[in-house]
N, C-alpha and C positions, 0 to 999 in steps of 0.2 A: 602403717607409717603413711602420712600425709604425701602425696606426690608433691615434686617439686617442680610445678609449673613456674615459667619464668614470668616476669612482669611484663615483658614485652609482650607475651602471648596475648594477656588480659588487656593490655592497652591496644593492641589492635584490633581486638574484638569490640571493644568499647567505642573506640573512634569510627569503626565501620556502622555500626550500630546508630550512634548519633548522627551521622552525616546522612544515611539513607534514612532514618526517621523523619528528620527536617525535611527531606526532599518530599517523602510521601505525605506529610502534613500539608506543605503546600501545595501540592496537587490536589489533594482533598478539599483544602480552602478554595482553591481556583474553580473547580468544578462545582462544588457546594455538596454538602452532605446529604440535605433532601433529595437532590436529584440522584444522588447516586444510590441511596437507600431505594428510590422510586424504581431506578433500573434493576437493582437486584431483586426487588419484589416482583418486578414483571418478567424476570428471566426464569422464575420458579426453580427447578431443583437443579437446573445447568449452572446458575451461580455457585453453589456451594461444592459442585463437583469441579469447576474451574479453579475455584480458590483452593480446593485440596491439591489439584494437578499442580497450581502454581507452587503451593508449600512443598510438594515433593520435589519440583524441579530445582527451587534454591538449595534444596539438602543435596541432591545429585551434583548439580554443577556448582561447587563449592565457594567459588568467588562471589557467588552472589548472596547477600545478606537476607536470611530467613526471619531474623528477629523482628523488624520493624512490622513485617506484614502482620504480626500478630495483633498489633495494635489497631490496624483496619478492620481485623475481623470483627472485634468489639463493636466497632462503628456501623458497619453492614450487616450483621447478624444478629447482635445481641451478646449478652454474656455467655449462657451455656452451650448455645448452637456454635457460638464462635470458639469456645474451648474445645468442643467435640472436634469440629473441622480443623482446627489448628493442630491439635495432638495428633490426629489421624494422619493427615498430611505429613507431618514431621516424621512419625513412626514408619510410614510407607517409606518414604523418601531416604530416610537414615538406614533402613533396613536394606534399600536397595543399594546404597552406598557401602554398606558393610559386606555385603554379599558381593559387589563388584570387586571390591579388595580382597577378599578370602577367596574366591572362584578363580579372578583374572590377574590378580597380581598388581605390583606397583607399575610397571609400565602403562596399564589401561587406567590407572588412578591418576595418573601424571596427565592424561588425555581430559580428564573431567576436571582438575582443580585447577590446572595450568602449571607449566614448568616454574614459575616465579613462587609458586604456592605450597610446591611438593615438598619444600623444605620445612613447612610448619607441620606438615602432616608426619615427616620423619621424626621432627622434634617430639611430637605427640608420642610417638611409638614407645619411645622409652621410659614414658612416664606412664603408661597405662599397663601397671603390673597385674593387674587383675580387676575382678567387678568392683572392688571398693574405690580404686582409682577412677574407675568409669563413673561410679554413681557420685565422686565429689566433683568429676567434670560436667556431668549433667547438671549439677546444681549451680556450680560456680562458673563454668566456662557456657552458660548458654548460648552465648552470643557467636561461638565458633564450633557448636556441637556438630555442625557439617563436617570440618575437617576431624573433628574427634571421631567421626563414625567412620571415616575413611581408615584413620590409625588403628581403630579397634579391630576392623577386618583385616588388618596386615600384621596385627600381633598373633601369638599363638597361645597366649594365656586367657583370652576371653572368648567365649563360645556364644555362638548366635542368641541360644536361649537366655543367656545372661545379659546380651546386649539388648535383647527385645524386653526383657523384664524391666531393666533399668530404665530404658527410654520411655516405657509406659507410665510406670508408678512414679518415679521421680521426675519424669518431664512433666507431669501435670502441674507441679508446682510454679516452676517460672512460666509456664503457658498460661495458667490461671490468672496469675498477676498482670501480667500483659493485655491480656484479653480484658479484664477488667477495667484495668486502666484506660484502654480504647474506648471500651463502653461508655465511661466517665467523662472522654473527653468531647462526647457529642453535645454535653451540656456546659463543661467546663474546660477550655483549651490550657488554662493556668496549671492543670494538673501534669502536664508535660515537664515542669521544672522538678518538682518533687520526684517524678520518675527518674528523670537524670540523676538526681541526689542518691535515689535508691540504688539504681544500677552502679553508681560509684563506691557507694558503702559495700555493697554485695561483692563487688569485684577486689576491693582492697581488704576486707575483712579476714580472708584467708592468710594472707600475706601479715598481717598485724598480729594474729593468733600465734602464727609460726614464729614471729620475732619475739613474740613476749614468752613462749616457750622455751626459744633458745636461751632467751636472756635469764630465765628462771634457772635452766639446768646450769647455765655457768655459775650463776650466784651460789647454788648448792654445792658444785665441785669446788669453787674458791672458798667456799665458807667452811 
């Protein structure tokens, strides 16, 4: 059965994604892509390590949005290195979040996500009945997967092995898409508009499908 994630949850993640992405792109334009890439090249292995650490931190401190940073990895490192660094940072940060919740409990989680955001975690806990719901969240709620990671850790129905497997395998899909778009933005900034359209379609699609299935079910009953 498909989990009943609320539209408010999806809208919150989408708005955070858009706002921070716009701010990030403005900063990159102001500094200059070529200048940033040259700095990254001169930094050597410290640059990807710093990037992966930043990705992990945005997952652990959940009010920070991790999604838009994936776009920058495409600009800075290229497609496949960007995918690898992004996914590794996400898995490390998400695993830490999961283990904090599982081992230390809700009071400690509140310190990392903030008192105002812990209600979102509590709301997600009731939706994560097992690894299938987690897989759904990884694909369609990628913009708030940091909150999902804490919620998964607080449940009793998802093991760490299941969380890790879902995060690595299904996490590759949205990570690849956003890093690929970020790589393309090096030459074509106009792609940011199709990106937002894609995010909107992906976010809304599950609710449309659920509505159609419910309508079809009602029609069969009434017929």
